[in-house]
N, C-alpha and C positions, 0 to 999 in steps of 0.2 A: 474598188481601188483607187487609188489617188492618181492624178497626172503629174508630170513632170513640172509643168507651169504652174503647179500649186504648191509641188514639194519645195522646189527651189527657193520662193519669194520666203515660206516659211522657213526653210534656212538658215538663209541671210538674216533674216529679222530676229531668230533666237540666237545668232552666231555660232550654230553649227556646221561642220562642211558633212560631205558624203561619207567620207571617211569615218566619221564621229559616230552618225548613223549605223554604220557597219558594226562597229566596235559595241555599242549600246545592243543591237539586234543581236550578238555572239553573248555578249554577257546575259542578256533577256533568254535566249535560247539555253543555257544552262540550269536556270532553276523556274522560267514560266513554262508550263508544260503545254498552254496553247501555243506559246512561240516554237516550240519544240517540235509541236506537229505541222506546224506551216511548213518549219524547214523541211520535216523527213517529205511532205508531199513535193517540195522542190520548189516552195517558193520561197520570198525573199521579205523585208521590211517594207519595199517601196512597192509591193504587190497588194499591201493592204489599206484600209479606209484613211483619210486624211486624219480624223479623232483619233485612230489607234497609233498612226504613226506620232502625232501630237504627244502621247502617252508613252511611248518608249525612252524617253532620256528619265526618267522615274521609276520606270516599271521594275527594274530589277531592285530597287530599295523598296517599294510598294510591295512586291511580290515576297520579299525575305519579311517584313514587315509582317504579313497576313501568313506566313509562315511560322513566323514566330508565336504570335498570337494563336494560332491553331495548335501548336505545341503546348503552349503556357495553359490553353483550355483542356484540351486533354489530359494534362499533367494532375490540373485543378480536380477535374473529374476522377481522375483514376486517385486520388487523395481522398475526395468524398466518398468515393464506393469503399475505398479502404477504410476510412473512418467508420460507415456505416455497417461494414460487415464486421470490425471489431467492437464498434456497438452490440450487433446481436449477440456477437459471442460472448461478450460480456452478460449479457443479461439473460442469456441462455446459463451459464457458469454461474450465476447468482441469483436464479429466480425466485428462490427461497427468501433469501436477505430480502431484495427489492418487496416481495410481494409482504413480507410481515412490516418492513417499511413501512409502505403505502397502510395499511389495516391499520398501524400505530399512530399514523398522521391523519387518518380519516380521510383519507385519497379513495374513490371509488374506482374499482377494478374494473378495467372492460371486460366484455363477453368472453375473448381470446384469453386471457388471465383466467377467468374461472374458470374456465374449461380447462387450462393447464395445473388449475389447483387442484384436481381430481386427482392428477397422477401421485398425490400424495397423502391418498385416502387410507386411513386405518379399519376405518369401521364405516358400513354404509345400515341407513335403516329406511325401508321401502313404505310407503303408504299403499292405499289399496288403488287398483286399477280403476282408472276412470275409463271414460272413450279413447282417448286420444293419449295420456298422458297420465302420469302419477307422482307425487311427490316423493323425493327422496331427500334425508339427510344424511350429509355425509362429514365423520370426523377426520378430519385431514393433520397430517404432523408435519411441520415445517419449524427448523431451526429451534428444536427440543421443545415447540408448542404447538398447542392444538387448538383447530380453529374449526368451527362449524358452518358448513354449506349448504341451505336449502335451495334444491332446486327443482325442476321438473322435466322429468327424462320422459322423452317419445316413446311411445311404444307402438309406432308404425314405421314403415321406411322412410314416409313422407313427413313423418314429424320431425324436426328437429329438438334436441334438450335446447332447453330456456332456463336463462338465470334473472331471477326479478329481484335477488336480494344479496347483499354481501355478505361476507363471511364475517363472523364473529370468534372473540377468543372464547375457550371455553375450558374447564378443568374437569378431572375426573374426579367422584366424589363416590363411596363405597360405604353403604347403608344399609343395614338388613331391613324389610319390610315387611309386614305381616298382612298379609290378605284372606278374604275369606272366597271360599268356591261355593257356589252354588251348582250341582250338577243331576241331570236327569239322567237313573242309572234303569234298567230294566227290572221289573219284580221277579 
């Protein structure tokens, strides 16, 4: 708490009257929550420290500037969040086109993208079961094109599916193939 013997010389030095300080105080109480709380508790500006009193003439402008900066920051943050949301929505809606474009340009797909690739599977060939996993070949259709993805399917609840290879474009070719079969039959 400042003493009148400290306040009066400071007021005279800075060209302020007691009434000016009351006006500053009232203005600050309208915008500054700390001043509001001090006023609510029955105190006034002359119950504050000298350091705090010295800040009163510019406190309203400083507080308003801080409020504007905070509002601008919140607006910018909201815009960034909306942009991120829009980008995610676009990515979700155009996943197929984005994946085909990445494959065509030689860009590697992330593990999450490779997992999402499986949603467009039209054919699956499973290899032999090993202890923890088996190799799976998936044929996936995206944008009227077919891609082959070879991956490892985890066979226990602790084993994750793993993707070591990138998908590549394939085409369906049908032809006849003669094979010789040897069987052991009962006499």
